[in-house]
C-alpha positions as CSV (number, residue, x, y, z in Angstrom):
1,M,-14.8,63.7,-24.8
2,A,-15.6,61.8,-27.9
3,V,-12.3,60.0,-27.8
4,F,-12.6,59.3,-24.1
5,L,-16.1,57.8,-24.5
6,L,-15.1,55.8,-27.6
7,R,-12.1,54.3,-25.7
8,L,-14.4,53.5,-22.8
9,V,-16.9,51.6,-25.0
10,C,-14.1,49.8,-26.8
11,R,-12.6,48.7,-23.5
12,W,-15.9,47.4,-22.3
13,N,-16.4,45.5,-25.6
14,E,-12.9,43.9,-25.2
15,L,-14.0,42.4,-21.9
16,G,-16.5,40.4,-23.9
17,T,-19.4,40.4,-21.5
18,D,-21.8,42.8,-23.3
19,N,-22.1,44.7,-26.6
20,F,-21.6,48.5,-26.2
21,E,-22.0,51.2,-28.9
22,L,-21.4,55.0,-28.9
23,R,-23.9,57.0,-30.9
24,Y,-25.7,60.4,-31.0
25,I,-29.4,61.2,-31.0
26,R,-31.4,63.7,-33.0
27,N,-35.1,63.8,-33.5
28,Q,-37.4,65.7,-36.0
29,Q,-38.2,68.4,-33.4
30,G,-34.5,69.4,-33.2
31,H,-33.5,67.8,-29.9
32,V,-29.9,66.6,-30.2
33,I,-27.6,64.7,-27.7
34,D,-23.9,64.5,-28.4
35,F,-23.4,60.9,-27.1
36,V,-25.5,58.0,-26.0
37,I,-23.9,54.8,-24.7
38,I,-25.9,51.8,-25.8
39,K,-25.6,48.4,-24.1
40,D,-27.0,45.4,-25.8
41,L,-29.2,47.6,-28.1
42,K,-30.6,49.5,-25.2
43,P,-29.7,53.1,-24.3
44,L,-27.6,53.2,-21.0
45,A,-26.6,56.9,-20.5
46,L,-26.6,60.3,-22.3
47,F,-23.6,62.7,-22.4
48,E,-23.2,66.2,-23.7
49,A,-20.1,68.3,-23.8
50,K,-20.4,72.0,-23.1
51,K,-17.7,74.7,-22.8
52,G,-19.1,76.6,-19.9
53,N,-22.9,76.3,-19.9
54,I,-24.2,75.5,-16.4
55,T,-27.9,75.5,-17.3
56,I,-29.2,72.0,-17.8
57,S,-29.9,71.2,-21.5
58,K,-33.5,71.0,-22.7
59,S,-32.5,68.2,-25.0
60,G,-30.8,66.3,-22.2
61,T,-34.0,66.7,-20.1
62,F,-36.2,65.6,-22.9
63,F,-34.3,62.5,-23.8
64,S,-33.5,61.5,-20.2
65,K,-37.2,61.5,-19.3
66,L,-38.2,59.8,-22.6
67,L,-35.6,57.0,-22.3
68,E,-35.6,56.9,-18.5
69,I,-31.8,56.9,-18.4
70,P,-29.3,59.3,-16.7
71,Y,-28.0,62.4,-18.5
72,Y,-24.6,63.9,-17.8
73,Q,-23.7,67.4,-19.0
74,L,-19.9,67.7,-18.8
75,V,-18.6,71.2,-18.7
76,A,-15.1,72.1,-19.6
77,D,-14.6,75.6,-18.2
78,R,-16.3,75.3,-14.8
79,D,-15.6,73.5,-11.6
80,I,-19.1,72.3,-10.8
81,I,-21.0,69.3,-9.5
82,E,-24.8,69.6,-9.5
83,A,-27.5,67.0,-9.4
84,F,-31.0,67.6,-10.7
85,P,-34.2,65.5,-10.4
86,D,-34.7,62.5,-12.7
87,H,-31.0,61.5,-12.8
88,R,-29.7,64.6,-14.6
89,Y,-26.2,66.0,-13.7
90,I,-23.9,68.8,-14.6
91,L,-20.3,67.9,-13.8
92,S,-16.9,69.4,-14.5
93,A,-15.4,67.4,-17.3
94,W,-11.9,67.3,-15.8
95,R,-13.2,65.9,-12.5
96,S,-15.8,63.5,-13.8
97,L,-14.3,61.8,-16.8
98,P,-12.0,59.6,-14.7
99,L,-15.1,58.3,-12.8
100,F,-16.5,56.8,-16.0
101,G,-13.3,55.1,-17.1
């Protein structure tokens, strides 16, 4: 997933219209997000990779609400598409990654 998101950000930067970055987030309370895509110094979307967990991440919920951006939890071992309030989603990685690229 890291390679896919990094390629995506690089592809967007090559288009030259905006400046994109790929980072992670961690705060002092221990909330961690694997990936955040940043557009022109503003967070755009949050992503986390999970093996099979289909319970929405507390860190994803926390940062999604705090930053008011969508959170995508991509699950490797499950075939799932589930939407939650406040723009939070659990998606099968193999089905959803092509949608972002």
